[in-house]
GUTIZA-391874 format. One record per atom (N, C-alpha, C): atom name; residue in three letters; x, y, z. Coordinates in pm, whole numbers. Layout:
! residues N
<at:CA; aa:Ala; u:X; v:Y; w:Z>
...
END
This chain:
! residues 165
<at:N; aa:Unk; u:90; v:-134; w:26>
<at:CA; aa:Unk; u:-8; v:-27; w:10>
<at:C; aa:Unk; u:101; v:110; w:-12>
<at:N; aa:Unk; u:15; v:206; w:-38>
<at:CA; aa:Unk; u:126; v:380; w:-84>
<at:C; aa:Unk; u:44; v:500; w:-51>
<at:N; aa:Unk; u:100; v:567; w:35>
<at:CA; aa:Unk; u:67; v:736; w:103>
<at:C; aa:Unk; u:136; v:838; w:69>
<at:N; aa:Unk; u:116; v:927; w:36>
<at:CA; aa:Unk; u:169; v:998; w:91>
<at:C; aa:Unk; u:166; v:1078; w:179>
<at:N; aa:Unk; u:253; v:1129; w:265>
<at:CA; aa:Unk; u:285; v:1209; w:426>
<at:C; aa:Unk; u:334; v:1323; w:432>
<at:N; aa:Unk; u:291; v:1435; w:467>
<at:CA; aa:Unk; u:361; v:1570; w:467>
<at:C; aa:Unk; u:302; v:1631; w:578>
<at:N; aa:Unk; u:401; v:1677; w:615>
<at:CA; aa:Unk; u:400; v:1806; w:779>
<at:C; aa:Unk; u:480; v:1881; w:818>
<at:N; aa:Unk; u:637; v:1850; w:753>
<at:CA; aa:Unk; u:733; v:1897; w:854>
<at:C; aa:Unk; u:797; v:1907; w:699>
<at:N; aa:Unk; u:920; v:1964; w:697>
<at:CA; aa:Unk; u:1072; v:1938; w:618>
<at:C; aa:Unk; u:1073; v:1812; w:566>
<at:N; aa:Unk; u:1044; v:1787; w:444>
<at:CA; aa:Unk; u:1056; v:1631; w:418>
<at:C; aa:Unk; u:1194; v:1530; w:449>
<at:N; aa:Unk; u:1297; v:1597; w:466>
<at:CA; aa:Unk; u:1415; v:1550; w:545>
<at:C; aa:Unk; u:1349; v:1458; w:663>
<at:N; aa:Unk; u:1325; v:1540; w:754>
<at:CA; aa:Unk; u:1313; v:1480; w:896>
<at:C; aa:Unk; u:1185; v:1335; w:848>
<at:N; aa:Unk; u:1107; v:1425; w:788>
<at:CA; aa:Unk; u:948; v:1305; w:742>
<at:C; aa:Unk; u:1033; v:1169; w:686>
<at:N; aa:Unk; u:1171; v:1169; w:585>
<at:CA; aa:Unk; u:1186; v:1084; w:504>
<at:C; aa:Unk; u:1280; v:1002; w:638>
<at:N; aa:Unk; u:1332; v:1082; w:691>
<at:CA; aa:Unk; u:1392; v:959; w:797>
<at:C; aa:Unk; u:1334; v:899; w:911>
<at:N; aa:Unk; u:1201; v:963; w:912>
<at:CA; aa:Unk; u:1121; v:923; w:1008>
<at:C; aa:Unk; u:1103; v:779; w:960>
<at:N; aa:Unk; u:1025; v:795; w:857>
<at:CA; aa:Unk; u:942; v:670; w:795>
<at:C; aa:Unk; u:1069; v:586; w:740>
<at:N; aa:Unk; u:1195; v:557; w:735>
<at:CA; aa:Unk; u:1306; v:500; w:702>
<at:C; aa:Unk; u:1309; v:456; w:815>
<at:N; aa:Unk; u:1319; v:447; w:959>
<at:CA; aa:Unk; u:1333; v:358; w:1067>
<at:C; aa:Unk; u:1200; v:228; w:1057>
<at:N; aa:Unk; u:1148; v:281; w:1021>
<at:CA; aa:Unk; u:972; v:166; w:1094>
<at:C; aa:Unk; u:1042; v:58; w:983>
<at:N; aa:Unk; u:987; v:-64; w:1062>
<at:CA; aa:Unk; u:936; v:-198; w:963>
<at:C; aa:Unk; u:822; v:-205; w:903>
<at:N; aa:Unk; u:827; v:-221; w:823>
<at:CA; aa:Unk; u:681; v:-293; w:743>
<at:C; aa:Unk; u:668; v:-208; w:588>
<at:N; aa:Unk; u:781; v:-92; w:631>
<at:CA; aa:Unk; u:806; v:-3; w:517>
<at:C; aa:Unk; u:936; v:-27; w:407>
<at:N; aa:Unk; u:844; v:-34; w:295>
<at:CA; aa:Unk; u:991; v:-113; w:188>
<at:C; aa:Unk; u:1055; v:-12; w:125>
<at:N; aa:Unk; u:977; v:94; w:126>
<at:CA; aa:Unk; u:993; v:266; w:23>
<at:C; aa:Unk; u:1008; v:373; w:118>
<at:N; aa:Unk; u:1075; v:471; w:69>
<at:CA; aa:Unk; u:1016; v:592; w:147>
<at:C; aa:Unk; u:1062; v:707; w:29>
<at:N; aa:Unk; u:970; v:782; w:-16>
<at:CA; aa:Unk; u:1052; v:859; w:-174>
<at:C; aa:Unk; u:1021; v:1001; w:-102>
<at:N; aa:Unk; u:1135; v:1064; w:-109>
<at:CA; aa:Unk; u:1129; v:1203; w:-90>
<at:C; aa:Unk; u:1090; v:1315; w:-191>
<at:N; aa:Unk; u:983; v:1421; w:-180>
<at:CA; aa:Unk; u:975; v:1489; w:-221>
<at:C; aa:Unk; u:879; v:1586; w:-277>
<at:N; aa:Unk; u:822; v:1655; w:-325>
<at:CA; aa:Unk; u:708; v:1709; w:-365>
<at:C; aa:Unk; u:573; v:1669; w:-379>
<at:N; aa:Unk; u:493; v:1651; w:-340>
<at:CA; aa:Unk; u:325; v:1647; w:-366>
<at:C; aa:Unk; u:247; v:1754; w:-374>
<at:N; aa:Unk; u:134; v:1725; w:-470>
<at:CA; aa:Unk; u:31; v:1863; w:-482>
<at:C; aa:Unk; u:-91; v:1776; w:-523>
<at:N; aa:Unk; u:-232; v:1826; w:-489>
<at:CA; aa:Unk; u:-369; v:1773; w:-478>
<at:C; aa:Unk; u:-435; v:1865; w:-560>
<at:N; aa:Unk; u:-551; v:1846; w:-615>
<at:CA; aa:Unk; u:-620; v:1927; w:-681>
<at:C; aa:Unk; u:-677; v:2045; w:-611>
<at:N; aa:Unk; u:-694; v:2154; w:-686>
<at:CA; aa:Unk; u:-705; v:2267; w:-678>
<at:C; aa:Unk; u:-827; v:2277; w:-560>
<at:N; aa:Unk; u:-856; v:2350; w:-447>
<at:CA; aa:Unk; u:-767; v:2496; w:-411>
<at:C; aa:Unk; u:-622; v:2420; w:-357>
<at:N; aa:Unk; u:-571; v:2295; w:-323>
<at:CA; aa:Unk; u:-497; v:2223; w:-270>
<at:C; aa:Unk; u:-365; v:2168; w:-409>
<at:N; aa:Unk; u:-329; v:2255; w:-452>
<at:CA; aa:Unk; u:-252; v:2256; w:-580>
<at:C; aa:Unk; u:-127; v:2276; w:-548>
<at:N; aa:Unk; u:-123; v:2381; w:-459>
<at:CA; aa:Unk; u:15; v:2390; w:-497>
<at:C; aa:Unk; u:141; v:2298; w:-432>
<at:N; aa:Unk; u:247; v:2296; w:-496>
<at:CA; aa:Unk; u:348; v:2218; w:-410>
<at:C; aa:Unk; u:401; v:2227; w:-267>
<at:N; aa:Unk; u:376; v:2093; w:-199>
<at:CA; aa:Unk; u:428; v:2111; w:-50>
<at:C; aa:Unk; u:514; v:1959; w:-61>
<at:N; aa:Unk; u:605; v:2003; w:72>
<at:CA; aa:Unk; u:726; v:1913; w:111>
<at:C; aa:Unk; u:620; v:1770; w:160>
<at:N; aa:Unk; u:706; v:1658; w:83>
<at:CA; aa:Unk; u:632; v:1535; w:150>
<at:C; aa:Unk; u:719; v:1401; w:104>
<at:N; aa:Unk; u:655; v:1292; w:170>
<at:CA; aa:Unk; u:724; v:1181; w:127>
<at:C; aa:Unk; u:593; v:1067; w:77>
<at:N; aa:Unk; u:633; v:984; w:-15>
<at:CA; aa:Unk; u:552; v:875; w:-82>
<at:C; aa:Unk; u:607; v:772; w:52>
<at:N; aa:Unk; u:527; v:697; w:90>
<at:CA; aa:Unk; u:537; v:574; w:155>
<at:C; aa:Unk; u:501; v:445; w:139>
<at:N; aa:Unk; u:587; v:321; w:105>
<at:CA; aa:Unk; u:498; v:214; w:73>
<at:C; aa:Unk; u:559; v:88; w:171>
<at:N; aa:Unk; u:407; v:55; w:204>
<at:CA; aa:Unk; u:450; v:-4; w:360>
<at:C; aa:Unk; u:311; v:-133; w:308>
<at:N; aa:Unk; u:365; v:-229; w:434>
<at:CA; aa:Unk; u:289; v:-343; w:428>
<at:C; aa:Unk; u:175; v:-321; w:546>
<at:N; aa:Unk; u:77; v:-296; w:533>
<at:CA; aa:Unk; u:-52; v:-304; w:647>
<at:C; aa:Unk; u:-80; v:-334; w:730>
<at:N; aa:Unk; u:-11; v:-533; w:669>
<at:CA; aa:Unk; u:-27; v:-645; w:774>
<at:C; aa:Unk; u:82; v:-606; w:887>
<at:N; aa:Unk; u:228; v:-624; w:865>
<at:CA; aa:Unk; u:370; v:-564; w:948>
<at:C; aa:Unk; u:298; v:-400; w:1040>
<at:N; aa:Unk; u:286; v:-304; w:956>
<at:CA; aa:Unk; u:231; v:-192; w:988>
<at:C; aa:Unk; u:86; v:-127; w:979>
<at:N; aa:Unk; u:14; v:-169; w:1080>
<at:CA; aa:Unk; u:-111; v:-121; w:1036>
<at:C; aa:Unk; u:-142; v:31; w:986>
<at:N; aa:Unk; u:-221; v:90; w:893>
<at:CA; aa:Unk; u:-228; v:216; w:870>
<at:C; aa:Unk; u:-253; v:320; w:994>
<at:N; aa:Unk; u:-333; v:263; w:1061>
<at:CA; aa:Unk; u:-370; v:326; w:1179>
<at:C; aa:Unk; u:-266; v:398; w:1311>
<at:N; aa:Unk; u:-108; v:304; w:1296>
<at:CA; aa:Unk; u:-14; v:342; w:1366>
<at:C; aa:Unk; u:66; v:410; w:1321>
<at:N; aa:Unk; u:102; v:363; w:1118>
<at:CA; aa:Unk; u:195; v:472; w:1078>
<at:C; aa:Unk; u:116; v:611; w:1085>
<at:N; aa:Unk; u:-12; v:632; w:1073>
<at:CA; aa:Unk; u:-56; v:812; w:1072>
<at:C; aa:Unk; u:-38; v:839; w:1204>
<at:N; aa:Unk; u:-43; v:760; w:1321>
<at:CA; aa:Unk; u:-55; v:808; w:1452>
<at:C; aa:Unk; u:103; v:861; w:1458>
<at:N; aa:Unk; u:237; v:763; w:1414>
<at:CA; aa:Unk; u:345; v:810; w:1402>
<at:C; aa:Unk; u:374; v:927; w:1305>
<at:N; aa:Unk; u:297; v:965; w:1184>
<at:CA; aa:Unk; u:331; v:1060; w:1153>
<at:C; aa:Unk; u:248; v:1145; w:1215>
<at:N; aa:Unk; u:194; v:1200; w:1290>
<at:CA; aa:Unk; u:74; v:1300; w:1388>
<at:C; aa:Unk; u:211; v:1326; w:1490>
<at:N; aa:Unk; u:243; v:1243; w:1499>
<at:CA; aa:Unk; u:379; v:1246; w:1653>
<at:C; aa:Unk; u:435; v:1312; w:1615>
<at:N; aa:Unk; u:538; v:1322; w:1527>
<at:CA; aa:Unk; u:648; v:1325; w:1415>
<at:C; aa:Unk; u:616; v:1487; w:1353>
<at:N; aa:Unk; u:495; v:1560; w:1355>
<at:CA; aa:Unk; u:531; v:1719; w:1325>
<at:C; aa:Unk; u:451; v:1776; w:1391>
<at:N; aa:Unk; u:372; v:1908; w:1382>
<at:CA; aa:Unk; u:369; v:1957; w:1408>
<at:C; aa:Unk; u:211; v:1954; w:1390>
<at:N; aa:Unk; u:124; v:1817; w:1429>
<at:CA; aa:Unk; u:0; v:1787; w:1386>
<at:C; aa:Unk; u:-89; v:1935; w:1384>
<at:N; aa:Unk; u:-84; v:2003; w:1502>
<at:CA; aa:Unk; u:-180; v:2069; w:1557>
<at:C; aa:Unk; u:-150; v:2239; w:1575>
<at:N; aa:Unk; u:-80; v:2242; w:1485>
<at:CA; aa:Unk; u:-12; v:2401; w:1455>
<at:C; aa:Unk; u:-34; v:2475; w:1330>
<at:N; aa:Unk; u:-94; v:2575; w:1320>
<at:CA; aa:Unk; u:-156; v:2652; w:1226>
<at:C; aa:Unk; u:-38; v:2735; w:1190>
<at:N; aa:Unk; u:112; v:2724; w:1180>
<at:CA; aa:Unk; u:188; v:2786; w:1178>
<at:C; aa:Unk; u:232; v:2833; w:1029>
<at:N; aa:Unk; u:304; v:2994; w:1037>
<at:CA; aa:Unk; u:272; v:3064; w:902>
<at:C; aa:Unk; u:344; v:2950; w:806>
<at:N; aa:Unk; u:404; v:2793; w:828>
<at:CA; aa:Unk; u:475; v:2790; w:711>
<at:C; aa:Unk; u:366; v:2626; w:623>
<at:N; aa:Unk; u:269; v:2609; w:647>
<at:CA; aa:Unk; u:201; v:2561; w:591>
<at:C; aa:Unk; u:115; v:2540; w:480>
<at:N; aa:Unk; u:170; v:2661; w:434>
<at:CA; aa:Unk; u:183; v:2593; w:269>
<at:C; aa:Unk; u:287; v:2503; w:198>
<at:N; aa:Unk; u:413; v:2557; w:240>
<at:CA; aa:Unk; u:544; v:2455; w:236>
<at:C; aa:Unk; u:522; v:2324; w:305>
<at:N; aa:Unk; u:481; v:2360; w:439>
<at:CA; aa:Unk; u:456; v:2196; w:485>
<at:C; aa:Unk; u:340; v:2166; w:501>
<at:N; aa:Unk; u:261; v:2092; w:463>
<at:CA; aa:Unk; u:147; v:2094; w:456>
<at:C; aa:Unk; u:92; v:1992; w:531>
<at:N; aa:Unk; u:24; v:1995; w:623>
<at:CA; aa:Unk; u:-44; v:1863; w:714>
<at:C; aa:Unk; u:-114; v:1766; w:664>
<at:N; aa:Unk; u:-87; v:1703; w:592>
<at:CA; aa:Unk; u:-145; v:1595; w:515>
<at:C; aa:Unk; u:-112; v:1474; w:541>
<at:N; aa:Unk; u:-229; v:1373; w:489>
<at:CA; aa:Unk; u:-202; v:1247; w:444>
<at:C; aa:Unk; u:-286; v:1240; w:315>
<at:N; aa:Unk; u:-186; v:1216; w:164>
<at:CA; aa:Unk; u:-232; v:1228; w:54>
<at:C; aa:Unk; u:-261; v:1046; w:-15>
<at:N; aa:Unk; u:-339; v:1011; w:-21>
<at:CA; aa:Unk; u:-429; v:930; w:-85>
<at:C; aa:Unk; u:-432; v:920; w:-180>
<at:N; aa:Unk; u:-436; v:774; w:-293>
<at:CA; aa:Unk; u:-477; v:777; w:-399>
<at:C; aa:Unk; u:-583; v:721; w:-482>
<at:N; aa:Unk; u:-718; v:718; w:-360>
<at:CA; aa:Unk; u:-847; v:647; w:-385>
<at:C; aa:Unk; u:-941; v:675; w:-316>
<at:N; aa:Unk; u:-1054; v:737; w:-330>
<at:CA; aa:Unk; u:-1119; v:820; w:-247>
<at:C; aa:Unk; u:-1186; v:682; w:-114>
<at:N; aa:Unk; u:-1168; v:573; w:-138>
<at:CA; aa:Unk; u:-1200; v:482; w:-54>
<at:C; aa:Unk; u:-1058; v:524; w:47>
<at:N; aa:Unk; u:-928; v:479; w:62>
<at:CA; aa:Unk; u:-861; v:495; w:102>
<at:C; aa:Unk; u:-864; v:633; w:166>
<at:N; aa:Unk; u:-920; v:769; w:100>
<at:CA; aa:Unk; u:-934; v:866; w:183>
<at:C; aa:Unk; u:-1010; v:870; w:336>
<at:N; aa:Unk; u:-1126; v:793; w:290>
<at:CA; aa:Unk; u:-1231; v:813; w:404>
<at:C; aa:Unk; u:-1185; v:705; w:500>
<at:N; aa:Unk; u:-1122; v:587; w:483>
<at:CA; aa:Unk; u:-1082; v:510; w:559>
<at:C; aa:Unk; u:-947; v:654; w:665>
<at:N; aa:Unk; u:-835; v:724; w:575>
<at:CA; aa:Unk; u:-781; v:781; w:680>
<at:C; aa:Unk; u:-807; v:866; w:785>
<at:N; aa:Unk; u:-957; v:954; w:683>
<at:CA; aa:Unk; u:-1009; v:1031; w:769>
<at:C; aa:Unk; u:-1069; v:1000; w:897>
<at:N; aa:Unk; u:-1129; v:844; w:889>
<at:CA; aa:Unk; u:-1172; v:813; w:1001>
<at:C; aa:Unk; u:-1039; v:742; w:1103>
<at:N; aa:Unk; u:-951; v:747; w:1085>
<at:CA; aa:Unk; u:-866; v:732; w:1127>
<at:C; aa:Unk; u:-804; v:823; w:1231>
<at:N; aa:Unk; u:-777; v:965; w:1121>
<at:CA; aa:Unk; u:-757; v:1075; w:1198>
<at:C; aa:Unk; u:-845; v:1124; w:1304>
<at:N; aa:Unk; u:-986; v:1088; w:1294>
<at:CA; aa:Unk; u:-1118; v:1161; w:1363>
<at:C; aa:Unk; u:-1079; v:1055; w:1511>
<at:N; aa:Unk; u:-1115; v:901; w:1481>
<at:CA; aa:Unk; u:-992; v:829; w:1579>
<at:C; aa:Unk; u:-956; v:844; w:1692>
<at:N; aa:Unk; u:-815; v:893; w:1588>
<at:CA; aa:Unk; u:-667; v:931; w:1716>
<at:C; aa:Unk; u:-708; v:1112; w:1741>
<at:N; aa:Unk; u:-796; v:1195; w:1737>
<at:CA; aa:Unk; u:-805; v:1327; w:1760>
<at:C; aa:Unk; u:-817; v:1290; w:1938>
<at:N; aa:Unk; u:-883; v:1220; w:2014>
<at:CA; aa:Unk; u:-864; v:1220; w:2126>
<at:C; aa:Unk; u:-763; v:1160; w:2178>
<at:N; aa:Unk; u:-666; v:1156; w:2120>
<at:CA; aa:Unk; u:-515; v:1151; w:2188>
<at:C; aa:Unk; u:-465; v:1305; w:2220>
<at:N; aa:Unk; u:-509; v:1395; w:2135>
<at:CA; aa:Unk; u:-444; v:1506; w:2121>
<at:C; aa:Unk; u:-514; v:1662; w:2196>
<at:N; aa:Unk; u:-451; v:1702; w:2266>
<at:CA; aa:Unk; u:-543; v:1819; w:2382>
<at:C; aa:Unk; u:-585; v:1900; w:2252>
<at:N; aa:Unk; u:-523; v:1952; w:2154>
<at:CA; aa:Unk; u:-570; v:2021; w:2041>
<at:C; aa:Unk; u:-601; v:1984; w:1923>
<at:N; aa:Unk; u:-695; v:2041; w:1829>
<at:CA; aa:Unk; u:-739; v:1996; w:1698>
<at:C; aa:Unk; u:-646; v:1923; w:1617>
<at:N; aa:Unk; u:-606; v:1848; w:1564>
<at:CA; aa:Unk; u:-512; v:1827; w:1460>
<at:C; aa:Unk; u:-606; v:1904; w:1290>
<at:N; aa:Unk; u:-468; v:1964; w:1253>
<at:CA; aa:Unk; u:-488; v:2033; w:1139>
<at:C; aa:Unk; u:-465; v:1992; w:1012>
<at:N; aa:Unk; u:-417; v:1809; w:1026>
<at:CA; aa:Unk; u:-417; v:1751; w:911>
<at:C; aa:Unk; u:-530; v:1719; w:861>
<at:N; aa:Unk; u:-522; v:1708; w:733>
<at:CA; aa:Unk; u:-617; v:1716; w:614>
<at:C; aa:Unk; u:-573; v:1585; w:527>
<at:N; aa:Unk; u:-687; v:1547; w:482>
<at:CA; aa:Unk; u:-702; v:1418; w:384>
<at:C; aa:Unk; u:-714; v:1436; w:222>
<at:N; aa:Unk; u:-616; v:1457; w:143>
<at:CA; aa:Unk; u:-603; v:1476; w:18>
<at:C; aa:Unk; u:-571; v:1384; w:-74>
<at:N; aa:Unk; u:-639; v:1413; w:-218>
<at:CA; aa:Unk; u:-576; v:1312; w:-337>
<at:C; aa:Unk; u:-453; v:1352; w:-336>
<at:N; aa:Unk; u:-407; v:1237; w:-389>
<at:CA; aa:Unk; u:-250; v:1298; w:-447>
<at:C; aa:Unk; u:-282; v:1261; w:-602>
<at:N; aa:Unk; u:-252; v:1395; w:-599>
<at:CA; aa:Unk; u:-249; v:1393; w:-794>
<at:C; aa:Unk; u:-139; v:1431; w:-891>
<at:N; aa:Unk; u:-11; v:1486; w:-787>
<at:CA; aa:Unk; u:149; v:1488; w:-832>
<at:C; aa:Unk; u:234; v:1448; w:-742>
<at:N; aa:Unk; u:364; v:1413; w:-782>
<at:CA; aa:Unk; u:450; v:1404; w:-723>
<at:C; aa:Unk; u:577; v:1419; w:-794>
<at:N; aa:Unk; u:673; v:1482; w:-716>
<at:CA; aa:Unk; u:815; v:1495; w:-817>
<at:C; aa:Unk; u:904; v:1492; w:-730>
<at:N; aa:Unk; u:1023; v:1411; w:-743>
<at:CA; aa:Unk; u:1109; v:1362; w:-619>
<at:C; aa:Unk; u:1215; v:1458; w:-641>
<at:N; aa:Unk; u:1268; v:1531; w:-445>
<at:CA; aa:Unk; u:1358; v:1622; w:-438>
<at:C; aa:Unk; u:1502; v:1587; w:-515>
<at:N; aa:Unk; u:1594; v:1651; w:-551>
<at:CA; aa:Unk; u:1685; v:1661; w:-587>
<at:C; aa:Unk; u:1783; v:1567; w:-555>
<at:N; aa:Unk; u:1862; v:1469; w:-649>
<at:CA; aa:Unk; u:1910; v:1319; w:-623>
<at:C; aa:Unk; u:2000; v:1409; w:-489>
<at:N; aa:Unk; u:2072; v:1495; w:-455>
<at:CA; aa:Unk; u:2181; v:1520; w:-319>
<at:C; aa:Unk; u:2119; v:1518; w:-240>
<at:N; aa:Unk; u:1957; v:1553; w:-239>
<at:CA; aa:Unk; u:1899; v:1550; w:-116>
<at:C; aa:Unk; u:1810; v:1421; w:-50>
<at:N; aa:Unk; u:1843; v:1317; w:-134>
<at:CA; aa:Unk; u:1766; v:1196; w:-107>
<at:C; aa:Unk; u:1800; v:1117; w:-12>
<at:N; aa:Unk; u:1785; v:1057; w:76>
<at:CA; aa:Unk; u:1799; v:1032; w:170>
<at:C; aa:Unk; u:1912; v:1095; w:302>
<at:N; aa:Unk; u:1869; v:1191; w:323>
<at:CA; aa:Unk; u:1953; v:1371; w:367>
<at:C; aa:Unk; u:2012; v:1264; w:500>
<at:N; aa:Unk; u:1950; v:1215; w:579>
<at:CA; aa:Unk; u:1959; v:1179; w:696>
<at:C; aa:Unk; u:2112; v:1044; w:706>
<at:N; aa:Unk; u:2015; v:947; w:627>
<at:CA; aa:Unk; u:2128; v:839; w:604>
<at:C; aa:Unk; u:2269; v:871; w:559>
<at:N; aa:Unk; u:2251; v:997; w:481>
<at:CA; aa:Unk; u:2403; v:1013; w:461>
<at:C; aa:Unk; u:2465; v:1119; w:477>
<at:N; aa:Unk; u:2439; v:1176; w:584>
<at:CA; aa:Unk; u:2503; v:1271; w:659>
<at:C; aa:Unk; u:2450; v:1304; w:827>
<at:N; aa:Unk; u:2403; v:1214; w:929>
<at:CA; aa:Unk; u:2337; v:1193; w:1053>
<at:C; aa:Unk; u:2451; v:1313; w:1117>
<at:N; aa:Unk; u:2585; v:1316; w:1100>
<at:CA; aa:Unk; u:2633; v:1414; w:1204>
<at:C; aa:Unk; u:2552; v:1577; w:1186>
<at:N; aa:Unk; u:2531; v:1591; w:1057>
<at:CA; aa:Unk; u:2510; v:1744; w:1042>
<at:C; aa:Unk; u:2419; v:1820; w:1107>
<at:N; aa:Unk; u:2466; v:1928; w:1153>
<at:CA; aa:Unk; u:2395; v:2011; w:1239>
<at:C; aa:Unk; u:2227; v:2040; w:1211>
<at:N; aa:Unk; u:2164; v:2016; w:1116>
<at:CA; aa:Unk; u:2026; v:2019; w:1072>
<at:C; aa:Unk; u:1972; v:1870; w:1147>
<at:N; aa:Unk; u:2030; v:1801; w:1117>
<at:CA; aa:Unk; u:2017; v:1655; w:1160>
<at:C; aa:Unk; u:1970; v:1631; w:1309>
<at:N; aa:Unk; u:2113; v:1706; w:1300>
<at:CA; aa:Unk; u:2089; v:1632; w:1509>
<at:C; aa:Unk; u:2026; v:1769; w:1579>
<at:N; aa:Unk; u:1935; v:1856; w:1465>
<at:CA; aa:Unk; u:1864; v:1958; w:1601>
<at:C; aa:Unk; u:1731; v:1967; w:1530>
<at:N; aa:Unk; u:1700; v:1877; w:1450>
<at:CA; aa:Unk; u:1555; v:1838; w:1357>
<at:C; aa:Unk; u:1504; v:1740; w:1392>
<at:N; aa:Unk; u:1593; v:1620; w:1345>
<at:CA; aa:Unk; u:1596; v:1490; w:1322>
<at:C; aa:Unk; u:1643; v:1409; w:1402>
<at:N; aa:Unk; u:1750; v:1393; w:1444>
<at:CA; aa:Unk; u:1725; v:1368; w:1613>
<at:C; aa:Unk; u:1628; v:1300; w:1693>
<at:N; aa:Unk; u:1569; v:1464; w:1750>
<at:CA; aa:Unk; u:1462; v:1438; w:1846>
<at:C; aa:Unk; u:1381; v:1364; w:1779>
<at:N; aa:Unk; u:1327; v:1373; w:1674>
<at:CA; aa:Unk; u:1240; v:1287; w:1636>
<at:C; aa:Unk; u:1254; v:1138; w:1624>
<at:N; aa:Unk; u:1350; v:1095; w:1610>
<at:CA; aa:Unk; u:1427; v:969; w:1560>
<at:C; aa:Unk; u:1440; v:935; w:1772>
<at:N; aa:Unk; u:1454; v:1037; w:1881>
<at:CA; aa:Unk; u:1507; v:995; w:2031>
<at:C; aa:Unk; u:1308; v:951; w:1996>
<at:N; aa:Unk; u:1214; v:966; w:1971>
<at:CA; aa:Unk; u:1095; v:974; w:2051>
<at:C; aa:Unk; u:1035; v:867; w:1933>
<at:N; aa:Unk; u:1056; v:803; w:1853>
<at:CA; aa:Unk; u:1042; v:703; w:1812>
<at:C; aa:Unk; u:1122; v:593; w:1894>
<at:N; aa:Unk; u:1249; v:597; w:1961>
<at:CA; aa:Unk; u:1308; v:523; w:2023>
<at:C; aa:Unk; u:1237; v:486; w:2147>
<at:N; aa:Unk; u:1158; v:608; w:2185>
<at:CA; aa:Unk; u:1092; v:601; w:2327>
<at:C; aa:Unk; u:983; v:502; w:2318>
<at:N; aa:Unk; u:909; v:564; w:2259>
<at:CA; aa:Unk; u:716; v:557; w:2245>
<at:C; aa:Unk; u:696; v:466; w:2149>
<at:N; aa:Unk; u:811; v:428; w:2015>
<at:CA; aa:Unk; u:737; v:334; w:1920>
<at:C; aa:Unk; u:881; v:208; w:1931>
<at:N; aa:Unk; u:900; v:152; w:2029>
<at:CA; aa:Unk; u:1033; v:106; w:1954>
<at:C; aa:Unk; u:1000; v:-69; w:1934>
<at:N; aa:Unk; u:861; v:-94; w:1960>
<at:CA; aa:Unk; u:839; v:-204; w:1878>
<at:C; aa:Unk; u:797; v:-166; w:1745>
<at:N; aa:Unk; u:830; v:-120; w:1691>
<at:CA; aa:Unk; u:767; v:-92; w:1576>
<at:C; aa:Unk; u:902; v:-89; w:1481>
<at:N; aa:Unk; u:996; v:-25; w:1503>
<at:CA; aa:Unk; u:1115; v:40; w:1453>
<at:C; aa:Unk; u:1249; v:-129; w:1343>
<at:N; aa:Unk; u:1276; v:-111; w:1237>
<at:CA; aa:Unk; u:1382; v:-174; w:1162>
<at:C; aa:Unk; u:1422; v:-216; w:1241>
<at:N; aa:Unk; u:1470; v:-363; w:1310>
<at:CA; aa:Unk; u:1588; v:-450; w:1364>
<at:C; aa:Unk; u:1746; v:-470; w:1312>
<at:N; aa:Unk; u:1686; v:-456; w:1171>
<at:CA; aa:Unk; u:1800; v:-472; w:1071>
<at:C; aa:Unk; u:1935; v:-375; w:1096>
<at:N; aa:Unk; u:1914; v:-309; w:1154>
<at:CA; aa:Unk; u:2019; v:-160; w:1163>
<at:C; aa:Unk; u:2051; v:-52; w:1043>
<at:N; aa:Unk; u:1911; v:-168; w:896>
<at:CA; aa:Unk; u:1896; v:-56; w:768>
<at:C; aa:Unk; u:1775; v:26; w:766>
<at:N; aa:Unk; u:1770; v:136; w:689>
<at:CA; aa:Unk; u:1640; v:207; w:660>
<at:C; aa:Unk; u:1585; v:171; w:543>
<at:N; aa:Unk; u:1461; v:202; w:551>
<at:CA; aa:Unk; u:1393; v:196; w:423>
<at:C; aa:Unk; u:1506; v:292; w:298>
<at:N; aa:Unk; u:1485; v:251; w:180>
<at:CA; aa:Unk; u:1493; v:359; w:95>
<at:C; aa:Unk; u:1402; v:389; w:3>
END
């Protein structure tokens, strides 16, 4: 199964989902939906096994690893969204978001959109964390997200030490 996930910098989002078991591929880039949400926004496409990693858990991790309740000024570039390929999946994702809302003190701003287009990031930015975890950006922004995963989601992290690409 494949979903698009947007919320923050795609370097961060890519690193988060590369660490989860059940994900076979993470594509970093830009997505857009249908008007009026057709501006390009940073996101990743994740291919996952819904038996090994249920969609509910995948979406919960997505919500916990970006500012899913914030209406910050960068929401155009960093749209908080789940992008789907079909209406049936969109309905299911909307129900999951509704069910997860009870675990957040503030309203979720995350929307469900149809994925209409994707363009990958420049090759030099692909696998950003894997190619340079010592960079200041990685230490400041990505490491805290990975620490949250190790603390709260250890049971679903990859055991083999390798990330999905």
